[in-house]
N, C-alpha and C positions, 0 to 999 in steps of 0.2 A: 829415365835405369832405374830395373827393378832389383831390392833386395834381397839378397842368398847367405842364407847360416846354412854349417856345414858341420854338421857334427859327428867327429871320429876322434875317438879312443890313438890311430896309432901315427906318430910324427910326421914319419913317414911320407903312407901313404898322405894324411890331409896335405904337403907342402906338396905330391905329386897333383893333387886335384885342385890345388890351387893357383898352380903353377900352367896347366891344361886351360883354368875358368879363363887367368887370364891371355891365354893363346886365342883364343877366341875370336877376340874383336868382337862382342859381343853384349847390347847395353846393362849388362851384370856385374851389380856392386857385391862386392863379397864384403857382408854388411856384420859377422860377425861368426869366431869359432866358437869351438865346445867342442871337450872331450870324453863329456855321458849326456847321457840324455839326461839329466835332473835340471844341470846346468843351461843347455838347450831349452828345456824347456820353461824354465826361470827367464831364460831370454825377451823368448814366444812369447812372456806376459808385460814384456816391459815395452817391447819394440813392434816395427809392424816388420813384416816378412812375408816374399811374394812364395821362392824356392826355398822348403828345403832337404838338401842330402845328408841323411843318414845313415850309418854304419847300422844294422839290425843286432851284434852282439858287443855292447857297451857295457859294462862297467852303472851301478847303482840301478839305472833304467836303461833297456834294450830299446830299441828303435821306432819294434812295433810298436811299444805303448808309449812311446814318446811319440806318434805319427794319433796316435786314438785322444791325445790327452791334448795333443798342440789340433788337431783338426773342431774339437770341444769352443776351441778357444776362438779358432780362426780357421771355418768351418771350408772356408774355398784356396787356403793354405795349398798349392802342388808341393809336394813330398816324391822322392825320390831313394830311391832301399839303394844301399849301396850293402853288397856281399859276396861274400866266398865261396855259401851253398845255392846250390839250385835244388832245394828239394819241394815236393808235392806241399806242408804241411804251409813253410814260409808262406810257399804261396797266395795258398786260400788262405792266410789268414788278409794277406796282401789286398786280396780282389777287394776283400770282409768294409778294407778301409780303406776302401779309395785310393788306394797310390798310384800313381801318374807313372811309372817307370822303376825301370831295375836298370845299375850299374853294375856287371863281375867287378869282381876283384881279379884280377891288376884291372886298376881302369884305363881305356887306350882314347887317345885325343880323338878316333873318330868315332866309337861307341857315344864320345861325349860330347861331341860337338852335336849326334843323332838326337839327341835324349835333348840337349835343349835349346834346340832351332825348331822341337814342335813343341817342347816347354812355353815358348818364348811366342807361338803363335795363339797356343791356350790362352799364356795373360794379358796379350795385347788383343783379345777374345772378348777376356774378359772387366782390362777398363775399358772399351767401347760400351760397353753394357753396363758399368758400370757409370757413365759420364753422360752416355743417354737422359740417365735413371734423377743423374745432379740437374742436368741443364731443363729437367720439367717444375723442377723448386726453387734453382736459387741462377739467379741472373751473373754470366761467366765472362761478356762481352768485354768487360773490363779487369779482370783477374789475368794477369800474365800468366803464362802456361811456371815460371816459376814459383807463383803461389799454389801451383793447381796441387801439390803434394797432401794435403789431408784430404782428398777423395778419395780417399782408401778408406772402407770401412769397420774393416775388421782389424780387430786389437785399440778401436779407438770408439771414444761417445760424443752423440750427436746432443747439440744443446739447443734452444730454438732462443734469442733472445732479441727481449721484445722490447721497442720505445717505452714507456711508461704514457698513458697520456696527456695533455696540457701538459707540458713538460719540455719544450720548444724552446726556452732563452737555457737548455742544458747545454752541457761539453758538447762539441762536434759527434757527429751518426757517422759520421763516414769510415767505410771497412776499413781502411786503415789505419782509421785512429781508434776503435774498438781493437784493429786484431792488437794492436801493440800494448793497450792495457791487460787484456782477458792475457796474452802475451805474458804479459811478465808476471803475473796473477799467477801462473802455471807451471814458473817458471821454474827450473832447468827442464823442461818437459815441452811447454811452447806449446800452444793449438796454433788454427787457420779459423778464419774466420772468412763466411760465404755473403752478400746481398742475396734479402730474400727477393721472390720479385713483388712481395709487399713486402713497398718500401718499409715499414714501422716495425722490420724485422732481421737479423741478421743470423744463421747459422755458422756454431760453432762446432768443428772437429775435433778435440782430445782427446790422446791418449791415455791406456786404462790405466798406466804406471800416476798418472798427476791425481788418479782418486787415493791412492793407497796413504796417503796422509792423511785421508778425514772415514769418520763411522760409515756414512753413508753418502749417497750421490748425491739427497736432500741437502745434510751435510756442507759438504761442497758447496754447490746453488746458492747455500744462504749466505757462506762466502765470499762468493763470487759477486753476489746480487748486491753486498754489505762493499767491497772494494770498490766496483763501475760509482756505486752510492756514491762516496767520499772524494771521488773526484769530479762528479756534478753529472754525472749519468747515470738516470735511475730508470734501472732498466730490471722486468719481468724473466724470473726464467723460468722452462718446460726443458725437461732432458729426462733419458732415455738409457740405464746404461747397456743392456743388451744388443745381441749381437744382430745387422741387420744381413741381408741377400740384399743386392740392387733390386729385385722386384718387388722386394718390401717399402723402401725407399718411398717411392710418395701417399703410398695408404697410412704411415706410422708418422712422416710429417704429419699429415694432413691431423690426424689424430691426435698429437702431439697440443696441434698450433692451435684444434679446438678444443681443445680442454686448457690451454691457456688462457684464449678469447672467454672464455665461460665463465673466467674463475678471476680474471684481469681486476682491479680493483682503480679505482680513480684519481686513488692518493697514495697509498701503502704499498709499492712491489713488492713479489710472491716468486716462492719458486715451489713448479708443480715438477713432484715424479712422473712419471709418465707412466712409473713398471707396475707402480700401485695406484695411480687414481682408478676413477668412475667419472663418467662426463656428466652422472648427473645425479643428486644426493635427494634422501625425503628430505632434506632444508631447502633444495634451489626447489622443488615440486610445490615446498609452503608460498615461499617468496614467491614466486610464477603464481599462484593463488592469490595473494597479494594483490600484486601489479595488478592481473584482471580488475582485481576491485576498482581498486584508484584507475584506470584506463576506461570506469564504465561509467564513475561518475563524473570524467573531464567526458567524455562522451555526452553525458547526460546533462552537462550546463555549455557543452556544442551547440547542443539540436536545442536547446531550451533556449539560443541568445543569451544568455548571461557574462556578459562581456569582465562588469568588474570583479566577478564572483569565480570566476574563470583564469581571472588573471593572477589573481589571489592567491590559489590554490597554487596559481604555477611558479609561484616566488615561495608559497610551505613547503614543496614537494624539492625544490633547487636546496634547498637551506637543509631539509633531511638530508635527500642524497651525501653533501658533505658531512653532516657531524657522523652517518653510518659508515663511510667513504666507503661507498654504493659499488655493484659492479657497472662494470662499464658494459656490460650486456644488458644491464635492466635500460640502464641512457640510451641505448639503439633502438628497443623494444618498444620503449613508451614514443621514442621519435621516431619513429615508425609506424606504429598502429595509431598514433592525434594521427599524422599527416593525411593519413589514411581514410580516418576519420572526418575532414575535411574535405580532402577529396569529393569521394559520399558525397556530403554535404553540398558542396559547391561543382555540381555536376555540372553548372550552367553557364561555369564561370570559361572566360576567353581561353581558346588553350595555352596561351604564352603564356599566361598566368597562372594554371595550372600548370606548365615547370618548370616554372621562375620560380614556386609552391614546392615542387620536389628537389631542384636544385640547392634551394636556400637551405629545406632541412637535412642535406645528406655536407653537409658542409658543417653543418655548427659544431660536431667533435671534434673540429681538426683544429679549435682554437687551441692559444696558446697557454692558456689559462683558466683553470678553471672558472674565473668568474668571468672571465672575456665570454667564455660558456652561455654562462648564465643569463649575459646582456643580449649576448644574440639568441637567446630563447626566447627569452620575456618579448623584443623586438618581433622576432619570425611569430609569435603568437599574437601580437597585438595585430599585426599588417595582416597575418590571411582574418583571422577575424574579422577586420574592418570591409572586407573585398565581400565577404559571404552580407555584414549588415547593409552592404550598400547593396548586392542583389537582390533582398529580400524587399529596403526599400523601395525600390525603383517597381508601381506595380503593369501588369500585363498591356494596361492598355496607356500610360503615360513613354512607357518601351517603345509598341507602337505609334504614339504620336511620331515620338521621335527619328523613330524608321524612316518615317512614311514620310517627314521633314527631309531628311536626309537620300533618301531614294528619291524626292520631286528635283533635289539641286543637283543631283547628280545625272537625269536625264542623257545629255551630253558626252557619259564615260563608261564606259564598261565596267559596271559594280556583279562584285560573285556576292555568292553569303558567307564569304570565308570574308571578303572586304568586309561587310559591314557585320558581322562576327565580331570580329580584329578593334574595329570602330567600337562597338558599343561593350567590350571584359566581357561578354557573352558567349556560346559553343552554337555552333550553329544549326544545330541541330532546336534549340534557344531558342534562336530565332525564327527556323522553320513555323515555329506550335504557335510563335506568338502571330503572326502569319494566318495562320490557316482559324485558326481563333478572334484573331481583327477583320479578319479581309476577307476568308471565307475562298480563301485560291493561297496556292503557294508562293512560293519569291518571286519565280521565275515567269510567271503567270504575270502578275503582279505588278513587278516591273516593266514588262514588256509587252503591259494593254498600257502602262502610261508613257510608254515611248511611244506607239503605235496612234494613243488620241494624243502627244506632241505631232505626233507626222501631218497626222489629220490638219491639225493647226496651223502649220507654216507653211502646207500647201493651198488652205482655202487663203492663208494671210499675202503671200507669197509668191502668187502666181506662173510668176520668169524660172523660180528653179528647180529646176532636174529632178529627177528619183534620183539619181546617184548621190545630186546632192545631198538630201535628204536624210538618203541613206549615211552618209560618210558623217553625216554632220552629227547622225546619231548615235553614231560608233555599230553601226552592225557590221558583220563583218565583210555580206559587198550587196553590190543590189541586190544580184537573187532570188539571194535568202532573208532579206530586208522583202522583198514583194509577192513571196509565199507566206511569210508573218501577216503583210499587212492583210493580205485576203482571210485568209484566219480569220483575224479577226475583227474583219471589217466586213467581208461576201463580194468584194468589191478588190480588182485588180489597183495597184497604185495610178496609175494611167486613168482607168476606170472612173478612179472615186475624182479626181482631176476633174475631166466630161462632164460630172455627173455636177458638179461644183459651181462649173463653168458655167453652165447652159442651164443654171437653178439661178446661176447673179442675174 
């Protein structure tokens, strides 16, 4: 249903329009009536309306002035003028105000039906556009149609509710629970809450009228934050009071979300006024400079394999973050950079190990409590360092000896360089370099040469074995390929080799 406001000082005309609207059987709800422009404007400040029908000449404020000020509050409000006058001056002003259409007195049913049907088409188009904008930032799959009333931007304020980090044991974080608590805070105006695609965020749409008891948006958000915290739901909040076009929704949401993410603290919840906040301040720049110095010292200890010093420094930093109530973004940058340094230092590690390092790092900040995060971080730091140390302790010659032993014990299988790398927890490229260095050969050449040598031994010891049996035993793909490779390495075909060996015997 679309909400309609009629501003008309003549009671008979008002009753006539109301009766005609009802008879049209369109999804229009005559939500309010006003006897003059000032009264209508006050209603528009307090409530959301989709369509305004207003007389031009009214006491206190005329229809054109009402439309002008109403459009400032709700730019997409459809306005229809009701007038007994049809002169150029009114037409010119109405065009400037982007009036949707006119109704000439006395208003007739046919005329009203035509205007309302075209208004419905326009409103349906706007509604579809707004819904598509919302779908890009909120998950509406489990939101019933009855709860989608708040998807109207105009006359409402947009808030982002971000669940505090390390607060998994807090109250219910479901949409229904947050909606209930937020609506209780904003009563009698209420609000609507929708789940963001980010599972740690909810979006709340609040009527502007709910802000009238507060000196500022920031004051309102802080009071809401404290209200939710008292019931065991610690959240940080970002908000913006300015009206939005649907095309702006996605960009403004991401801007507000980025502001909130950049300021989010690991302990104390905060409120961010998106109308006035900037993404980065001079203090933020100084903080990032200190972070770079800290990371440089950690990277240096890592490259120098100073394990005990690194672990001690890590423990100290965890305590400092807690004391300072550090921003979550600091922890995220630190883990991301440290992970990159580990992966760079461990470039020769097996791909599975590298993937595990990345995966474990990405889950560190999902801990239920900060204390749990600290334990996970220290364990991760120790585990990854030990992986690097094990790689360092094994010399190329020692690794080649182990590789050679493993390859020789698997001549009757079909090994790949990836199989070898996974077995010894190193990268395929590192296996390749080891083979070149210690055997002056590629892995494939080395492995194939050993297989051909074993084939020669089989044919010498067991003259009754057929060439196909030798090929199958050594896991060659087929006899033809085996014969081709055999000749490349020995200069003879398998049959020629057998005949030569038998004649020499």
